[in-house]
C-alpha positions as CSV (number, residue, x, y, z in Angstrom):
1,M,138.8,128.9,115.2
2,L,137.6,131.9,113.4
3,L,137.3,135.6,113.1
4,I,136.3,138.1,110.5
5,V,136.1,141.9,110.5
6,A,132.5,143.0,110.0
7,G,131.7,144.1,106.5
8,I,134.4,142.2,104.7
9,T,133.4,139.2,102.6
10,I,136.0,136.4,102.3
11,P,135.5,133.5,99.9
12,S,135.1,129.9,101.0
13,I,138.1,127.6,101.0
14,V,138.2,123.9,100.2
15,M,140.8,122.1,102.3
16,G,142.2,118.6,102.8
17,H,144.6,116.1,101.2
18,D,143.5,117.1,97.7
19,G,143.4,120.8,98.5
20,F,145.2,123.1,100.9
21,S,145.0,124.5,104.4
22,Q,145.2,128.0,105.5
23,G,147.0,127.5,108.8
24,N,149.3,125.2,110.7
25,P,148.0,121.9,112.3
26,R,148.2,122.2,116.1
27,N,147.1,118.6,117.0
28,P,148.0,115.1,115.8
29,G,145.6,114.1,113.1
30,D,144.6,117.7,112.0
31,V,144.4,117.7,108.2
32,S,142.1,120.4,107.0
33,V,142.9,123.6,108.9
34,M,141.7,127.2,109.0
35,E,142.9,130.1,111.1
36,D,141.6,133.6,111.1
37,N,141.4,136.8,113.3
38,G,139.7,140.1,113.5
39,T,137.7,142.5,115.7
40,I,134.1,143.4,116.3
41,K,132.3,146.1,118.3
42,V,129.6,145.1,120.9
43,P,126.9,144.3,119.9
44,G,128.0,142.4,116.8
45,K,128.8,139.1,115.2
46,F,131.3,137.7,112.8
47,T,131.2,134.4,110.9
48,S,134.2,132.5,109.5
49,K,134.8,131.6,105.9
50,D,133.9,127.9,105.3
51,L,136.2,125.0,105.8
52,R,135.0,122.4,103.3
53,F,136.1,118.8,103.0
54,K,135.1,115.6,101.1
55,A,133.3,113.1,103.3
56,Q,132.6,109.4,102.9
57,P,129.6,107.6,104.5
58,H,129.8,106.1,107.9
59,K,133.0,107.9,108.9
60,Q,133.9,109.9,112.0
61,H,136.2,112.8,112.2
62,W,137.7,114.8,115.2
63,V,136.9,118.5,115.0
64,S,139.4,120.8,116.8
65,I,138.1,124.2,117.7
66,E,139.6,127.1,119.6
67,M,138.0,130.6,119.7
68,K,140.0,133.1,121.8
69,A,138.7,136.6,122.4
70,E,140.4,139.4,124.2
71,M,138.8,142.5,125.7
72,P,140.9,145.6,126.6
73,L,140.5,147.9,129.6
74,S,137.1,149.6,129.0
75,K,134.1,151.2,130.5
76,A,132.5,147.8,130.9
77,K,133.6,145.3,133.5
78,A,132.5,142.4,131.2
79,A,130.7,141.6,128.0
80,F,128.6,138.5,127.1
81,L,130.0,136.3,124.3
82,K,128.6,133.3,122.5
83,G,130.7,131.0,120.3
84,T,129.1,128.5,117.9
85,A,130.6,125.8,115.6
86,T,128.4,124.1,113.0
87,C,129.0,121.7,110.1
88,H,126.4,120.9,107.4
89,D,126.3,118.6,104.4
90,D,125.2,119.8,100.9
91,T,121.6,118.9,101.7
92,G,121.6,121.3,104.6
93,H,121.6,118.5,107.3
94,Q,123.5,119.5,110.4
95,V,126.2,116.9,111.3
96,F,128.1,118.8,114.0
97,R,127.2,121.6,116.5
98,K,128.9,123.0,119.6
99,Q,128.0,126.2,121.4
100,A,129.3,127.9,124.5
101,T,128.7,131.2,126.3
102,E,130.9,133.2,128.7
103,N,131.2,136.7,130.1
104,I,134.6,138.0,129.0
105,L,136.2,140.4,131.6
106,Q,138.0,143.6,130.7
107,N,141.7,143.3,130.3
108,D,141.3,139.5,130.0
109,S,140.6,136.8,127.5
110,A,138.0,134.1,127.0
111,V,138.8,130.8,125.3
112,F,136.3,128.3,123.9
113,D,137.9,124.9,123.2
114,L,135.0,123.0,121.7
115,D,136.5,119.8,120.3
116,G,134.3,116.9,119.4
117,V,133.3,114.1,117.0
118,L,131.6,114.6,113.6
119,N,129.7,111.7,112.2
120,T,129.1,111.7,108.4
121,G,126.1,109.2,108.6
122,D,125.0,108.0,105.3
123,Y,126.2,111.1,103.5
124,A,128.9,111.1,100.8
125,G,130.0,114.5,99.4
126,T,131.2,117.9,100.7
127,I,130.7,119.0,104.3
128,S,131.0,122.6,105.2
129,C,132.0,123.9,108.6
130,E,132.0,127.4,110.0
131,L,132.4,129.2,113.3
132,A,130.6,132.3,114.7
133,V,131.6,134.6,117.5
134,E,128.8,136.9,118.8
135,A,128.5,139.6,121.3
136,P,124.7,139.7,121.2
137,S,123.9,141.9,124.2
138,G,123.7,145.6,123.7
139,E,123.6,146.7,127.3
140,A,124.8,150.3,127.7
141,A,128.0,149.5,129.6
142,A,129.5,147.3,126.9
143,R,128.1,149.0,123.8
144,G,130.8,150.0,121.4
145,V,133.6,148.0,123.2
146,E,136.0,146.4,120.7
147,V,136.8,142.7,121.2
148,S,139.5,141.0,119.3
149,A,139.6,137.3,118.5
150,S,141.9,134.6,117.1
151,T,140.4,131.4,115.9
152,Y,141.4,127.8,114.8
153,L,139.3,125.2,113.1
154,A,140.6,121.8,112.0
155,V,139.1,118.4,110.8
156,S,141.0,115.1,111.1
157,D,141.3,112.2,108.8
158,P,138.7,109.5,109.6
159,L,139.0,108.0,113.1
160,A,139.2,104.4,114.0
161,Q,136.3,105.1,116.4
162,G,134.7,108.2,118.0
163,K,131.7,109.1,120.1
164,D,130.0,111.7,122.3
165,V,129.8,110.3,125.8
166,R,126.5,110.5,127.7
167,S,126.6,112.1,131.1
168,T,126.0,109.9,134.1
169,K,123.9,112.5,135.8
170,A,120.9,114.1,134.1
171,L,121.8,117.7,133.3
172,P,121.5,120.4,134.5
173,Q,123.1,119.8,137.9
174,T,123.3,122.3,140.7
175,L,126.2,122.0,143.2
176,G,126.0,123.7,146.6
177,S,129.2,125.0,148.2
178,G,131.4,122.1,149.3
179,S,129.6,119.5,147.1
180,S,130.8,117.4,144.2
181,R,129.4,115.3,141.3
182,T,130.7,112.5,139.1
183,L,129.3,113.7,135.8
184,Y,130.8,111.1,133.4
185,Q,131.8,107.4,133.8
186,E,132.7,105.6,130.5
187,T,134.3,102.4,129.6
188,D,135.0,101.6,125.9
189,S,136.8,98.9,124.0
190,I,139.9,100.0,122.2
191,P,139.7,99.2,118.4
192,Q,142.3,96.8,117.2
193,G,145.3,98.6,115.9
194,S,144.5,101.9,117.7
195,R,147.5,103.3,119.7
196,H,146.4,106.8,120.3
197,M,143.3,108.4,121.8
198,Q,141.8,111.9,122.3
199,V,139.4,113.1,124.9
200,S,137.6,116.5,125.2
201,L,135.4,117.8,128.1
202,V,133.4,121.0,127.9
203,L,131.4,122.2,130.9
204,Q,129.1,125.2,130.6
205,T,128.9,126.7,134.1
206,T,127.1,129.5,136.0
207,S,128.0,130.7,139.4
208,C,125.1,131.5,141.7
209,T,126.1,135.1,142.3
210,I,122.6,136.2,141.2
211,V,119.4,134.4,140.3
212,N,119.3,135.9,136.8
213,G,121.1,133.7,134.2
214,S,120.8,130.4,136.1
215,R,118.2,129.1,133.6
216,D,118.5,126.0,131.4
217,P,116.5,124.6,128.5
218,N,115.9,121.4,130.5
219,A,114.7,123.1,133.7
220,S,111.4,124.8,134.3
221,G,112.8,127.7,136.3
222,P,115.9,129.3,137.8
223,L,118.4,126.8,139.2
224,C,120.0,129.1,141.8
225,N,117.7,129.4,144.7
226,R,118.4,132.0,147.4
227,S,120.2,129.6,149.7
228,L,122.9,129.1,147.0
229,L,123.5,132.8,146.3
230,D,126.8,134.5,147.2
231,K,128.6,137.3,145.5
232,G,131.9,135.6,146.3
233,G,131.5,133.4,143.3
234,S,132.3,129.7,142.8
235,Q,135.7,128.0,143.0
236,L,135.5,125.0,140.7
237,R,137.9,122.1,140.3
238,T,137.4,119.5,137.6
239,V,139.4,116.2,137.2
240,I,139.4,113.6,134.4
241,N,140.8,110.3,135.6
242,G,141.6,107.4,133.2
243,Q,142.7,103.8,133.4
244,V,143.7,101.3,130.7
245,L,142.3,97.8,131.2
246,D,143.7,94.5,130.0
247,A,141.8,91.6,128.5
248,Q,140.6,90.5,132.0
249,G,139.3,94.0,132.9
250,R,142.2,94.7,135.3
251,I,144.0,98.0,135.4
252,C,147.2,97.7,133.5
253,S,148.1,101.4,133.2
254,Q,146.9,104.5,135.1
255,L,146.6,107.5,132.8
256,K,147.9,110.9,134.0
257,S,145.0,112.8,135.5
258,I,143.8,116.0,133.7
259,S,142.6,118.7,136.0
260,A,141.6,122.4,135.9
261,D,140.8,125.0,138.6
262,H,138.8,128.2,138.0
263,K,137.1,130.8,140.1
264,V,133.9,132.0,138.5
265,T,133.5,135.5,139.9
266,Y,130.5,137.8,140.3
267,D,131.4,139.8,137.1
268,Q,132.1,136.7,135.1
269,H,129.0,134.7,136.2
270,H,129.1,132.4,133.1
271,F,132.2,130.4,132.3
272,V,133.2,127.6,129.9
273,L,135.6,125.1,131.4
274,S,137.4,123.0,128.8
275,L,140.0,120.4,129.2
276,G,141.3,117.2,127.6
277,S,144.1,115.6,125.7
278,S,144.8,115.8,122.0
279,D,147.2,112.8,121.9
280,T,147.4,110.1,124.6
281,G,149.4,106.9,123.8
282,I,147.7,103.6,124.5
283,P,150.0,101.0,126.1
284,S,150.2,97.6,124.5
285,C,148.4,95.9,127.4
286,G,145.2,97.9,126.7
287,K,142.0,96.3,125.5
288,S,139.7,98.9,126.9
289,V,139.8,102.3,128.6
290,R,137.8,103.8,131.5
291,F,137.3,107.5,132.2
292,S,135.5,109.4,134.9
293,V,134.9,113.1,135.4
294,K,134.4,114.7,138.8
295,I,133.7,118.3,139.5
296,V,134.0,119.9,143.0
297,N,132.5,123.3,144.0
298,E,134.4,124.8,146.8
299,G,132.0,127.8,146.9
300,P,131.1,130.0,148.5
301,A,128.3,130.3,145.9
302,G,126.5,127.4,144.4
303,A,127.2,126.5,140.8
304,V,125.2,125.1,137.8
305,I,126.5,122.7,135.2
306,H,124.2,123.3,132.2
307,S,122.8,120.8,129.7
308,E,123.4,123.1,126.7
309,G,127.1,123.5,126.1
310,T,128.3,120.6,128.3
311,S,129.8,117.6,126.4
312,M,132.4,114.9,126.5
313,S,133.9,113.3,123.4
314,L,136.3,110.4,123.0
315,A,138.2,109.1,119.9
316,F,140.7,106.5,118.9
317,R,143.3,106.8,116.1
318,D,145.3,104.1,114.3
319,D,148.4,106.3,113.7
C-alpha cells in the first residue's frame, strides 16, 4: 500500500528480480514490493511513489494491495476516505484499477485490501503502479482532522492463470433485512502443474441508515427506499465456499470456508468488506475448482452491494 506526507516529493523506484524492493514480501509470490506511511489532514490526498516492473506480453500478475488508515479521537465521528490503485503502461494505457470508499470512525481504523489480477495484454515494457488515499470531503466536522496510514503494494511473478470473476447477479444488489444473495458462482479448470491458488473478494457496501449515499453508477436513483431505512445499521455476513473437483467433476476435497462478519453502523454507513486467501494448496486429485460467495444481511437496515468497488479475482500459481 502507500502513504506520503503532503508536500514531500519522493522519486520513483524500479523493483523486481533485476532491481530491488523497498519492503518485505507478505504473501507467497510477491516479488516487487513497496511499503510507505505518512499522514494527511482532511480534506487532502496523498499519492505513492511508483512501483515499476518489466512486463512481457500476454502475462498475468497478482497485485497485492493493503491501505490501512487510522483516525484518532477527534471532533468528528467519522471521515470519508477513498482508496485507489492504478497501473499504466508507458503508452498511458490503464492495465489495472481498483477503488473503494469507506467512512473511517474516530479512534478506529479502515483497511482496504484490494488484491486482483493485472493483465499485460499485448504490451512489452515497463508498467508503473501507484496508490492514492484521499479524504475528499471537507465537511466542517472532519476538516483539519489528521489521518495516518500505512500501505503495502506488491506485484507477483507471472501467474499460471488469473482472472476477474463475473458476478452471478447484476450489480448493484439491495438486500432487505433477513435476506441473502449468492453473488458469485465460478468453476475453473486447474492449469497443469499448478499446486497453489489465490482468491480475493471485495464488496463495496452501504447500510440503508439514510437515503443519501445509496446511489450507484448502474442505478438511476437511490437504492435505499424508505421501507429499508433503519438507524440500527446492517449486520452483514459473507462466506466463500470452495470445492476441488476430480476429472469426473466429483468433489474430491472441500476447501476451508472463508467468512467475515461486520456491523455497518449509522456513523460508518459505507464499508469495504475484503476477504480471501493468499495461498491455498491444491490437492493432487484436483482438476478443477468451484467457488461460491454468499452474503447475508441480518439487518435491521437494508444493505446495498455496489457495482463500483465490488470484485472477485482468482489465480493459480505453479510454485
